[in-house]
C-alpha positions in Angstrom: 80.3 -47.3 113.9 77.8 -50.1 112.8 78.9 -53.1 111.3 76.6 -55.5 109.2 77.8 -59.1 108.4 75.9 -61.7 106.5 75.2 -64.9 108.3 74.4 -67.4 105.6 76.9 -69.8 106.6 77.1 -72.0 109.5 73.6 -72.9 109.9 72.4 -76.4 111.1 68.9 -77.5 109.9 66.4 -79.9 111.7 63.7 -81.6 109.9 61.7 -81.5 113.1 61.6 -78.9 115.8 61.9 -80.2 119.4 61.9 -78.3 122.5 65.6 -79.9 123.2 66.9 -77.6 120.5 66.4 -74.3 122.5 69.2 -75.4 124.9 71.4 -77.7 123.2 73.1 -77.9 119.8 72.3 -81.2 118.0 73.1 -82.8 114.8 71.5 -81.7 111.6 72.2 -80.9 107.9 74.6 -78.3 107.4 72.9 -75.3 105.2 73.3 -72.1 103.8 70.9 -68.9 103.7 68.5 -68.4 101.8 67.1 -71.9 102.8 63.9 -73.8 101.8 63.0 -76.2 104.6 62.0 -79.1 101.6 63.3 -79.9 98.6 60.3 -79.5 96.2 58.9 -81.6 93.2 58.2 -79.3 90.2 54.6 -81.2 89.5 52.5 -82.5 91.9 53.6 -80.9 94.8 52.0 -81.5 97.8 52.0 -78.3 100.0 51.5 -80.6 103.3 55.2 -81.6 102.9 56.3 -78.2 104.5 53.4 -77.8 106.6 55.1 -78.3 110.1 57.7 -77.0 112.3 61.4 -76.6 111.6 64.4 -75.8 113.3 67.7 -73.7 112.5 70.7 -73.8 114.8 73.6 -71.7 114.7 76.8 -71.1 117.1 77.6 -67.4 117.4 81.2 -67.5 118.8 82.1 -64.1 120.9 84.4 -61.6 119.6 86.1 -58.8 121.2 84.5 -56.2 119.3 80.8 -57.4 120.6 82.0 -56.2 124.2 80.0 -52.8 125.0 78.0 -53.2 121.6 74.3 -53.3 120.9 74.1 -56.4 119.1 71.3 -57.9 116.9 70.3 -60.7 114.6 68.4 -58.9 111.5 66.1 -61.7 109.8 65.1 -60.1 106.0 62.3 -62.5 106.4 61.4 -66.1 107.6 58.3 -68.3 106.8 56.6 -68.2 109.1 55.6 -67.4 112.7 59.3 -67.5 113.7 60.7 -67.6 117.1 64.4 -66.8 118.0 66.2 -68.4 121.2 69.9 -67.1 122.1 71.4 -69.4 125.1 68.0 -70.7 126.0 66.3 -67.4 126.2 63.6 -66.4 123.9 64.6 -62.8 122.0 62.1 -62.2 119.2 58.7 -63.9 117.7 57.6 -62.7 114.5 54.6 -64.1 113.1 54.3 -62.5 109.3 56.3 -64.4 106.9 57.2 -61.4 104.2 58.6 -58.4 106.3 61.8 -58.3 108.3 62.5 -58.4 111.9 65.3 -58.2 114.5 66.5 -60.2 117.5 68.4 -58.3 120.2 71.0 -60.1 121.8 72.8 -57.2 123.7 73.9 -58.5 127.3 72.8 -62.2 126.5 76.2 -63.5 124.8 78.8 -65.3 127.0 82.6 -65.2 126.2 82.6 -68.4 124.1 80.3 -70.1 121.9 76.8 -69.2 122.1 73.7 -71.1 120.6 71.3 -69.3 118.4 68.2 -71.2 117.8 65.2 -70.5 115.4 61.9 -72.3 115.2 59.9 -71.5 111.9 56.5 -73.1 111.2 55.5 -73.7 107.7 51.8 -74.3 109.0 48.8 -72.3 107.5 48.2 -70.6 110.6 44.7 -68.8 110.6 45.9 -66.3 112.8 48.5 -64.8 110.3 48.1 -63.3 107.0 47.5 -64.7 104.2 46.0 -67.7 105.8 42.6 -68.7 107.3 40.9 -69.6 103.9 42.5 -71.1 100.6 45.3 -69.0 98.7 46.0 -69.8 95.3 49.9 -69.8 95.7 52.1 -71.8 98.0 54.2 -70.1 100.8 56.6 -72.6 101.6 58.6 -72.7 104.6 62.4 -71.6 105.7 64.6 -68.9 106.5 64.2 -67.9 102.8 66.1 -64.5 103.1 69.4 -63.3 104.6 70.3 -63.1 108.0 72.6 -60.1 109.6 74.5 -59.7 112.4 74.3 -56.0 113.6 76.5 -54.3 116.0 75.8 -50.6 116.8 76.9 -48.0 119.6 74.1 -47.6 122.2 72.5 -45.0 120.2 72.1 -45.9 116.7 70.1 -44.7 113.5 67.0 -47.1 113.2 65.6 -45.7 109.8 65.8 -42.8 107.4 62.9 -41.3 105.8 63.4 -39.4 102.6 60.5 -37.2 101.3 60.9 -34.7 98.2 59.2 -31.7 96.9 59.2 -29.4 94.0 60.3 -32.2 92.3 59.6 -30.7 88.7 61.4 -27.6 89.1 65.0 -26.7 89.1 64.8 -25.7 92.9 63.9 -29.1 94.1 63.5 -30.0 98.0 64.0 -32.6 100.1 62.9 -33.6 103.9 65.1 -36.2 105.6 64.0 -37.7 108.8 66.1 -39.7 111.1 64.2 -42.2 113.6 67.0 -43.2 116.6 67.4 -46.5 118.2 68.1 -46.0 121.7 67.0 -49.9 123.6 68.3 -48.9 127.0 67.3 -45.2 126.6 70.3 -43.7 127.7 70.5 -39.6 127.8 72.2 -38.4 124.9 73.1 -35.4 122.9 75.0 -34.9 119.9 74.8 -34.1 116.1 73.9 -35.5 112.7 75.7 -35.2 109.4 73.2 -35.2 106.8 74.6 -35.5 103.3 73.0 -35.6 99.8 75.2 -37.4 97.2 75.5 -39.2 94.0 75.1 -42.9 94.1 78.6 -43.4 94.4 79.1 -41.3 97.4 80.3 -37.8 96.4 78.8 -35.1 98.5 76.4 -32.6 96.5 74.9 -30.9 99.8 74.8 -31.2 103.2 74.0 -29.9 106.6 74.2 -30.5 110.1 71.4 -30.7 113.1 71.3 -31.2 116.7 70.3 -34.9 117.8 68.9 -35.5 121.6 65.5 -37.5 121.1 64.1 -40.1 119.1 64.1 -38.4 115.9 65.5 -35.4 114.0 64.8 -33.6 110.6 66.6 -31.4 108.1 65.2 -29.7 104.9 67.2 -29.0 101.8 65.7 -26.6 99.5 66.3 -24.7 96.4 68.5 -27.7 94.9 69.4 -26.8 91.4 70.8 -29.1 88.8 69.5 -32.1 90.0 67.6 -35.0 87.8 64.4 -36.7 87.7 64.0 -40.3 88.5 62.5 -41.5 85.1 62.1 -44.8 83.2 64.2 -44.2 80.6 66.7 -42.5 82.9 66.3 -43.7 86.6 68.5 -41.1 88.2 69.2 -42.1 91.9 70.9 -40.0 94.8 72.3 -41.2 98.1 71.2 -39.8 101.5 74.0 -40.5 103.8 73.3 -39.8 107.5 76.3 -39.7 110.4 75.4 -39.1 113.8 77.9 -38.3 116.6 76.5 -38.4 119.9 77.6 -38.8 123.7 76.2 -42.6 123.3 78.3 -43.2 120.1 78.7 -42.8 116.4 76.7 -44.0 113.6 75.9 -43.9 109.8 73.0 -45.1 107.5 72.3 -44.5 103.9 69.6 -45.2 101.6 68.7 -44.3 97.9 66.1 -42.1 96.7 64.9 -40.3 93.8 63.0 -37.1 92.5 59.6 -38.0 90.7 56.0 -37.6 90.9 53.4 -39.8 90.5 49.9 -39.3 90.1 46.7 -41.2 89.7 43.9 -39.0 88.2 40.6 -39.5 86.9 42.2 -38.9 83.5 44.9 -41.5 83.8 48.4 -42.1 85.5 51.0 -39.3 85.2 54.6 -39.9 86.0 56.7 -36.6 86.3 53.7 -34.7 84.8 53.6 -36.7 81.8 50.5 -38.9 80.7 51.9 -42.9 81.0 49.6 -45.9 80.4 50.7 -48.6 82.7 51.8 -51.8 80.9 52.5 -54.2 83.7 52.5 -57.7 85.1 51.8 -59.5 88.4 54.9 -61.4 90.1 55.1 -63.9 92.4 58.6 -64.6 94.3 58.7 -68.3 94.0 61.0 -70.8 91.9 60.9 -74.3 90.8 62.3 -76.6 93.5 63.4 -74.0 96.0 60.3 -71.9 96.3 60.7 -68.5 98.0 64.4 -69.5 98.8 66.5 -67.5 96.0 69.0 -64.5 96.6 69.9 -61.6 95.1 70.7 -62.1 91.4 67.9 -64.2 90.9 65.7 -61.6 92.5 67.1 -59.1 90.1 67.0 -61.0 87.1 63.1 -61.0 87.5 63.1 -57.4 87.5 65.4 -57.2 84.3 63.3 -59.7 82.4 60.1 -57.6 83.4 61.8 -54.4 81.9 63.9 -55.5 79.2 62.4 -58.7 78.0 58.8 -58.2 78.3 58.9 -54.3 78.1 56.6 -53.7 80.9 56.5 -50.5 82.8 55.4 -51.9 86.3 55.4 -54.9 88.3 52.8 -55.7 90.8 54.1 -57.6 93.9 51.3 -60.4 94.0 50.3 -60.7 96.9 52.5 -59.6 99.4 56.0 -57.4 100.0 58.9 -59.2 98.0 62.8 -59.2 98.4 64.3 -55.6 98.7 66.8 -57.0 96.1 64.0 -57.1 93.6 62.7 -53.5 94.2 66.2 -52.4 94.7 66.9 -53.3 91.0 63.5 -51.8 90.1 64.7 -48.3 91.1 67.8 -49.0 89.3 66.3 -49.8 85.9 63.2 -47.6 86.0 60.4 -50.1 86.6 57.3 -49.1 88.7 56.0 -51.2 91.4 52.4 -51.8 93.0 53.4 -53.2 96.6 50.7 -54.9 98.8 50.0 -56.9 102.0 50.2 -60.3 102.5 46.5 -61.9 101.8 44.1 -63.5 99.3 40.4 -63.0 99.4 40.2 -64.4 103.0 39.6 -61.7 106.1 40.3 -63.3 109.5 39.3 -62.4 113.1 40.7 -59.3 115.0 43.9 -60.9 116.0 44.4 -61.5 112.2 43.2 -58.0 111.2 45.4 -56.4 113.6 48.8 -58.5 112.1 47.3 -57.1 108.9 47.7 -53.6 110.1 50.9 -54.1 111.3 52.0 -55.6 107.8 51.0 -52.2 106.2 53.2 -50.3 108.8 56.3 -52.8 108.3 55.8 -52.9 104.3 56.0 -48.9 104.4 58.7 -48.3 106.9 60.8 -50.7 104.9 60.2 -49.8 101.5 59.1 -45.7 101.8 62.4 -44.6 99.9 62.2 -46.5 96.8 61.4 -44.3 94.1 60.0 -47.2 92.0 57.1 -47.7 94.3 54.0 -45.7 93.2 51.3 -47.2 95.2 50.7 -49.2 98.2 48.2 -51.9 98.3 46.4 -52.1 101.4 43.4 -54.3 100.9 43.5 -58.1 101.2 43.6 -59.2 97.4 39.9 -59.9 96.3 38.5 -59.6 99.6 35.0 -58.4 100.7 34.7 -54.7 101.8 35.2 -54.2 105.5 34.9 -50.8 106.5 36.3 -51.0 109.9 39.3 -52.8 108.9 40.1 -51.1 105.5 39.6 -47.7 107.4 42.7 -48.8 109.7 44.7 -49.9 106.9 44.3 -46.7 105.0 44.6 -44.6 108.0 47.9 -46.2 108.8 49.2 -46.0 105.0 48.4 -42.2 105.0 50.0 -41.6 108.5 53.1 -43.0 107.3 53.6 -41.5 103.8 51.5 -39.0 102.3 53.5 -39.0 98.9 51.8 -42.0 97.2 48.6 -43.1 96.2 46.7 -46.1 97.9 45.0 -48.9 96.3 42.9 -51.5 97.4 42.9 -55.1 95.1 39.1 -56.0 94.6 37.4 -58.1 92.2 33.9 -56.7 93.5 31.5 -54.2 91.7 30.3 -51.1 93.7 32.9 -51.6 96.6 33.5 -49.1 98.9 36.2 -46.7 97.7 38.4 -45.6 100.8 41.6 -45.7 98.9 42.9 -43.2 96.4 42.7 -45.3 93.2 40.0 -47.9 92.4 42.3 -51.1 92.0 40.2 -53.7 90.2 40.9 -57.3 89.2 38.9 -57.3 86.0 38.4 -61.0 84.5 35.4 -60.5 82.6 37.9 -60.8 79.6 36.3 -64.6 79.6 34.3 -64.7 82.7 31.5 -62.6 82.2 27.9 -63.4 80.8 28.8 -62.8 77.5 31.7 -65.8 77.6 28.8 -67.9 79.4 26.3 -67.1 76.6 28.8 -68.3 74.1 29.2 -64.8 72.7 33.0 -63.1 72.5 34.2 -61.9 75.9 34.5 -58.3 76.8 38.1 -57.2 77.1 37.1 -54.7 80.0 34.6 -53.0 81.4 33.9 -49.5 81.7 35.2 -47.8 84.8 31.8 -46.2 86.1 30.2 -49.8 85.4 32.4 -51.5 88.0 32.8 -48.6 90.5 28.8 -48.0 90.6 29.8 -44.0 91.0 28.2 -41.2 88.9 31.5 -39.8 88.3 35.0 -41.0 87.2 37.4 -41.9 89.8 41.6 -42.6 89.4 41.2 -46.5 88.1 43.4 -49.5 87.5 43.1 -52.8 86.2 45.4 -55.0 88.6 44.8 -58.6 86.8 43.3 -59.6 83.7 43.2 -62.9 81.7 45.2 -65.0 83.9 43.4 -67.8 85.2 40.4 -67.5 82.8 42.5 -68.8 80.1 45.6 -70.8 81.2 48.0 -71.7 78.6 50.8 -74.1 78.7 54.0 -73.6 76.6 53.4 -76.9 74.7 49.6 -76.3 74.2 48.1 -76.4 70.7 48.8 -73.6 68.4 44.9 -72.5 68.4 44.9 -72.1 71.9 48.2 -70.0 72.1 46.6 -67.7 69.6 43.6 -67.2 71.7 45.9 -66.6 74.5 47.7 -63.9 72.8 44.6 -62.3 71.3 43.1 -61.8 74.9 45.9 -60.1 76.2 46.1 -57.9 73.1 42.2 -57.2 73.6 42.8 -56.1 77.1 45.6 -53.9 76.4 43.9 -52.5 73.8 41.0 -51.4 75.5 43.0 -50.0 78.3 45.1 -47.9 75.6 41.6 -46.6 74.3 40.1 -45.3 77.5 41.9 -42.3 79.0 40.1 -43.1 82.5 41.7 -46.4 82.8 45.4 -45.9 84.3 46.6 -49.1 82.6 46.3 -52.8 82.9 48.5 -55.3 84.8 48.3 -58.8 83.7 48.2 -62.3 85.8 51.0 -63.1 85.4 54.7 -62.6 84.8 55.3 -66.4 84.8 53.7 -70.0 86.0 53.9 -70.9 89.4 53.3 -74.0 91.6 49.9 -74.0 93.5 47.7 -75.6 96.0 45.6 -78.6 95.0 42.4 -76.3 94.6 43.9 -74.3 92.0 45.9 -74.6 88.7 46.1 -77.5 86.3 46.3 -81.2 87.3 50.3 -81.1 87.6 49.4 -78.5 90.4 50.8 -75.6 88.0 49.1 -72.5 87.6 49.8 -72.2 83.9 49.0 -68.6 84.1 52.0 -66.7 82.7 52.9 -65.2 79.6 56.3 -67.0 80.6 56.7 -70.7 81.8 58.2 -71.4 85.4 61.5 -71.1 84.3 60.9 -67.4 82.6 60.8 -68.7 79.1 58.3 -66.6 76.9 55.3 -67.9 75.7 53.6 -66.6 72.5 51.8 -64.0 74.6 54.9 -62.9 76.3 55.3 -60.7 72.8 52.3 -59.4 73.0 54.0 -57.1 75.8 57.0 -56.9 74.2 56.1 -55.8 70.7 54.4 -52.3 72.3 58.0 -51.1 72.9 59.5 -48.6 70.2 61.4 -50.2 67.3 64.1 -47.9 68.6 64.1 -49.5 71.6 64.3 -53.3 69.9 62.7 -54.7 66.9 60.2 -57.3 67.6 58.8 -60.1 65.2 57.3 -63.0 66.5 54.9 -65.2 64.5 52.6 -67.1 66.8 52.4 -70.3 64.7 54.4 -73.8 64.7 54.2 -73.9 61.2 53.0 -77.3 60.7 50.0 -77.9 58.5 48.3 -80.1 60.9 48.1 -78.3 64.0 44.8 -76.7 63.2 41.0 -77.8 62.0 41.1 -78.3 58.2 45.0 -78.2 58.4 44.5 -74.8 57.4 47.5 -72.7 59.2 45.6 -69.5 58.7 45.1 -66.9 60.2 48.7 -66.2 61.5 49.0 -63.5 64.0 52.5 -61.9 63.9 53.3 -60.0 67.0 55.6 -56.8 65.8 56.4 -53.1 66.0 57.5 -53.1 62.2 55.5 -51.1 59.9 54.5 -54.0 58.0 55.5 -57.9 57.5 55.7 -59.9 54.3 55.7 -63.6 54.3 57.1 -65.6 51.8 56.4 -69.3 51.4 58.8 -71.5 49.4 59.2 -69.9 45.8 55.7 -68.2 45.8 55.6 -64.4 45.9 55.9 -62.8 49.0 52.1 -61.6 50.8 52.3 -58.6 52.6 50.0 -57.3 55.8 49.7 -54.4 57.6 49.0 -54.0 61.2 45.3 -54.5 62.0 44.3 -51.5 62.9 40.6 -52.1 62.5 40.5 -54.8 65.8 43.4 -53.2 67.8 43.1 -49.2 67.0 44.7 -48.3 70.3 47.8 -50.6 70.8 51.1 -48.7 70.4 51.7 -51.4 68.0 48.9 -53.6 66.5 50.0 -57.1 65.3 49.9 -58.2 61.8 47.2 -61.1 60.7 47.7 -63.3 58.0 44.4 -64.6 56.8 42.4 -65.1 53.5 42.5 -61.4 52.7 46.2 -61.5 52.3 47.2 -65.0 51.6 45.3 -67.8 49.2 45.6 -71.3 51.0 46.9 -72.2 47.4 49.8 -70.3 47.5 50.9 -72.4 50.7 50.6 -75.6 48.9 47.2 -77.7 48.6 46.7 -80.6 51.1 48.6 -83.5 49.8 51.3 -81.2 48.1 54.6 -80.2 49.2 54.9 -78.4 52.7 57.5 -75.7 52.4 59.8 -73.7 54.5 58.6 -69.9 54.9 60.3 -66.6 56.2 58.4 -63.6 57.9 60.3 -60.3 57.3 59.5 -57.2 59.0 59.7 -53.7 57.5 60.2 -50.1 59.1 60.3 -47.1 56.5 60.6 -49.6 53.8 63.6 -51.1 54.7 63.7 -55.0 56.1 64.7 -55.0 59.7 63.9 -58.5 61.3 63.1 -61.8 59.6 62.2 -65.0 61.2 62.3 -68.3 59.3 60.3 -71.2 59.9 60.9 -74.8 58.5 58.4 -76.8 56.7 60.3 -80.0 57.6 61.5 -79.6 61.1 63.8 -81.7 62.8 65.8 -81.8 66.0 69.2 -80.1 65.2 70.5 -77.8 67.7 71.0 -78.0 71.5 71.2 -74.5 72.8 72.3 -73.6 76.2 71.7 -69.9 77.3 72.9 -69.0 80.9 72.0 -65.6 82.4 75.5 -65.1 84.1 79.3 -66.8 84.0 80.9 -65.3 86.8 79.1 -65.7 90.2 79.8 -64.6 93.7 81.4 -67.3 96.3 80.7 -65.3 99.0 77.0 -65.5 99.1 74.5 -68.0 98.1 74.4 -67.2 94.4 72.8 -68.8 91.8 72.2 -68.2 87.9 69.4 -69.7 85.5 70.0 -71.9 82.7 67.8 -72.4 79.8 67.8 -75.2 77.5 66.2 -75.3 74.1 65.7 -78.0 71.4 65.9 -76.4 68.0 65.2 -76.9 64.7 67.1 -76.1 61.6 65.5 -73.0 61.5 66.6 -72.3 65.2 62.9 -72.4 66.6 62.0 -74.5 69.4 60.5 -78.1 68.8 57.1 -77.9 70.9 56.6 -81.4 70.6 59.9 -83.1 71.0 59.8 -85.7 73.6 63.3 -86.2 75.1 65.0 -85.8 78.7 67.8 -83.7 79.6 70.4 -85.0 81.9 72.6 -82.1 84.0 75.8 -82.6 85.5 77.4 -79.9 87.5 80.9 -80.0 89.0 83.2 -77.7 90.6 82.4 -74.7 93.0 78.7 -75.1 92.1 75.7 -77.6 92.8 72.5 -78.1 90.5 69.1 -76.7 92.3 66.5 -79.9 91.5 67.0 -82.8 89.8 69.2 -84.1 87.0 67.0 -85.3 84.7 64.4 -83.0 83.3 61.8 -83.4 80.7 61.7 -81.2 77.5 58.4 -79.3 77.3 57.5 -77.0 74.5 61.0 -77.5 73.1 62.5 -75.9 76.5 63.6 -76.5 79.7 65.5 -75.0 82.7 67.3 -75.2 85.9 69.4 -73.0 88.6 73.1 -73.5 89.3 74.1 -72.4 92.8 77.6 -71.5 94.4 78.5 -73.5 97.3 81.1 -71.1 98.9 84.2 -72.3 97.2 86.1 -70.2 94.6 86.8 -71.8 91.5 85.6 -72.9 88.0 82.2 -74.8 87.5 82.0 -77.3 84.6 78.2 -77.6 83.4 77.2 -80.6 81.1 74.1 -81.0 79.3 73.0 -84.1 77.5 70.3 -85.4 75.7 69.4 -88.7 73.3 68.7 -87.0 70.0 70.8 -83.7 70.4 74.0 -84.9 72.0 75.7 -82.9 74.5 76.5 -79.3 75.2 79.2 -77.7 78.0 79.7 -74.6 79.7 82.2 -73.1 81.8 81.2 -70.8 84.7 83.4 -69.5 87.7 82.6 -68.6 91.1 85.2 -65.6 92.5 
C-alpha cells in the first residue's frame, strides 16, 4: 500500500548553485517549503533579483520501510527548469514551472544518509513557456509548492480519470479509468475494487475488475439518488480504487461531481440552465513571497471570489494554479477556466513542444475537478498559429472530450479552432471611440469580433483592467469611473444572450516587470488591492448577488466637499441590491433614489445614483457653510435593511485588525492574512491618512515581510506564518495616531 509524506522541512537553501552541491552537503540557510528564492520588496521590485540559479539540498535518511518499495519525490511545482540529483546521480529534469513532476529514487538510496540536490533557475529561459517575449506578471523562483515522498509497491495506480454521463437524469452513469504505474515492467495479474463513495468514504456502489496491463476501466450505470454538483449545492463524491495484484497492493482516491457545462451560441448553460458568467481573473502571487504560499492562502482566494466578490467563475491567468485553489473551487461551487502558461509570445519548435506537453500535464492533473468547465489551450493574447494550435487542440480533445476548449485571444477575425471564441475585449477604454474623446464602447458585438456570418459560443475573458488602473487611494472621481467601467461591461454582457459572460481583469493588484504597471511596478488592475482588500469596484460585482444571500450597500464616496471639481459631491454612485436608497444629510429631509435602470437595464441589480435630479446642492449645505454627516439607507419591500453612515468631520478614531484565521496548522507551512484598517468615527477607512504600522509577531509564528508598513487608502495588510512549533502566537500592531491593537492566535 502506498504512503505519502510531505517533505516541507529539513531543506537547506543556497543563494547560488554550484556543481559541488550535487555531491556534497554544504552550509546554507534552513528553509521550509513552499519557499521563494528571494525575499521580495513590495514596490519597485527588480525582477532581476531572482533571475539566476539557486540550490536546495536535503538529507533523506534510509528507513527500513524503503526496502523493496518504489520510492519517488513528487514535486507539485518548482520555478523553473528544475533538475534533481540523488547521491550525485540525476533523476529528474522538468522545465515547466507550473505543473507537477516526479523524481524516481528506487534503487539509488543507500542504507544511511542520502543527499537530494535540486537546482532551479529563475532566469527567463526563451525555451520555456511563458518566456521569450515580455510578460506582464512575475514568475519568481523557488520550490514554491509542496514536495512529497511517495512509497508504493512495484505496481501502483498512476492516475484515475472519472467521466460522468446522463448527469441530468436519475439514472446517472460513471466511467472510471485507472492508469497503472509499472516502472520495471513486471508481469502481474490481479483485481481492482472500484468504490463510489460519499466524500467521507461511505460506500454507495462498487465493482471489481481484472487488472493486468497498463490501464483498466469500469462503468457504473443507472445510478439513482445521486445529486448534481451546482453552484449553490456543490455535491462532491469520492471514487476510491484499490488494487490487489501479484506485484503488490495500492489505493488511490479522487473527488468528482455530476454536472453538465455547455457553451453555446445562446450562452452558457450549467446543468441545463442558463447562467451568465460573472468572473474575475486571478494570479497566484502574494506580497513579499511571490508564489510561495501554502494551502490556506490558496483556499482563501477561492473563498474571496465566491463569498466576498460573489463571482461564479475564476480564470487561472495565465497558467495552471495550485490544486488547493482548485479543490476549494470544487468544494464551494466556483467555476474555473484553466489555461496553459504563456503571454502573447510563441517561441520556436522546442518551446511549442513544451507548450503542447503543458496541455497534457494540466489536463491529466485536473480532469476530475467538476469546477473546471473549460481548458484554455492558446497562449494568452497570441497571434494565430494554425499548426501549433491544431496540436494543442488535438491534445486537449484526445485527453478530455467532456469540456469545452477555449483559446484566449485579443485579435479580431481570429481562426476558431476551439469550441469557444474566448476574447479579451478592451474596447472599454481602448478603441477608436476613446481615442476620439468619445465614450468607450463597453463590449463589441461578437460577430464584429469573430468576423463570422453566424453566432458561435463566445466568452469575454478580460476587460477593463489595464485600460483604467486604479489604486485604492486614488481620487474619488477616478474610483467612480473605475466602478462605472466595470458596471458598463457587466450590463452589456447581461444584455446580450450570445455572450456567455465576462471575466474582469482582474481580482487583485500584483507585482510586475518594469515594462508594465504603475511607477511602483505594481499592476493596479484589480478590483481589490494586493492584500485582497476591496476597492469600490469590488462592490460592483458583489452587489449583483441576490439580497437573500447578502444585502450590499456601498456608496462610492469619500464624503469630502473638496474631493471633486467645484467642490460638488454629486453624483454619488451607490452599489446596492436594494429596491431603493435614501440619503439623509444632517437634519435635512431624506432624498430617495431608485436603481438607474435607464443606464443599466440589464444588470441583476443596477446601482442607485444620486445626482441633481434627486438632490439639490443647497440641501447639502452651500459652499462655506457647515458640512454635515450623512447616512445612506437601503430598503427592500419598504423596510430598511442596511445603512452606511459617513462623517462630515472624519478623524482617526479606530485601529481595526481583521484576521482570517485564529488557529493555524503547525505541521505544515501555514499562513493567515491580517488586514489593518484606520477608521473614522463612522467606521469608514480614512483614504488619505499618512501613518506607519509597526508589526510585532512572537511565539509559534513569524511575520512575512517588513515590520513597518505604510497605510495606503486607509488600509494595509500582511501575512503571518507558522514556524513548525506548537503554541500561542502574539500579534501586536501599533500606529502613531491610533495606538496599539493586539491579537492572539495559536498553532496546533
